[in-house]
N, C-alpha and C positions, 0 to 999 in steps of 0.2 A: 504494500500500500504506500502511496506517495502523499506528500504534503508540500505546501509552499515552504521554501527555506526560511529560516529565522530572520534573516536580514532583508526580507522582502515585505514591502507594504503595497497594498492594492486598493483600487477604487473601481467601482462598476457604474456604468450608466446605460442608457438605452442604446448607445452607439457601440458599446464594447467595454473594454477595461484598460486601465493604465496600471502598470506595475513599476515600482521604484525599487531598485536594488540599492539599499542604503550603504552597503559595504563597498560597492564599486562605483556608486554614483551614476548608475545607468538607469534610463527610463525605457520601458517597453510598452508598446501600444498594441492592443489586440482587437480584432473585429468581434462580432457577436458570437461566432462559433468558438473562437479562442476564449472569449470571456466565459462562455458556458462550460467549456472544459475546465477552466480554472475554478469555477463555482462547484463543479462536480467533485474535483479534487479536494476542495475545502470541506465539502460535506462528507468526505470519507469514501467516495465511490472508488471501487477497484478499477485498475486500468482496463480490464476486460469489460466492465460495465459501461464505461464511458462511450465507446463506439456504439453500443446498443442503444444508449440514450439518445445519441445524435441521430441515429436512424429514425427513431420514433419522433423526436422533436422537430427535426428538419427535413424529414422524408428523404434522407440521404440513402444512396446505394450502400448496402452493407460492406462490400469489399472496399469501396472508396472511403467510407467512414473509418474502417479499421486501419487502412493504410495511412490516411491523413492524421488520424489520432496518434498513431505510433510515431510518425514524423514530427508532429507537434510536441509530443512528450520528449522525444529525443532532443529537439532544439531547446526545450526548457531545461533538460538535464545538462546539456552542453554549456548553457549560460548560468548554471548553478542556481536556477530559480526554483527547482523542486529537489526534494531529497526523500529518502525512505522515511516512513513514520517510525518512531521508536517503538520497539516491542513492549507490550505491557505485561 
């Protein structure tokens, strides 16, 4: 399970989301789909659940939703915006 990194602050609007990485002083802007993925991560959704939710909510093709979700999460990891949730 993933979560937003500790040094990340976010805000959401009807147009998408903006994330500030306070450790590196970088700002990232996301469209509605990216914003929804971030909200799902924040709510505790598993990676495998996210693509399914996008298929339902955006009427996306399942294969495209899975591929795009994986690519988006990889980009978030590469920029250290997400990290594994600590085990309880």
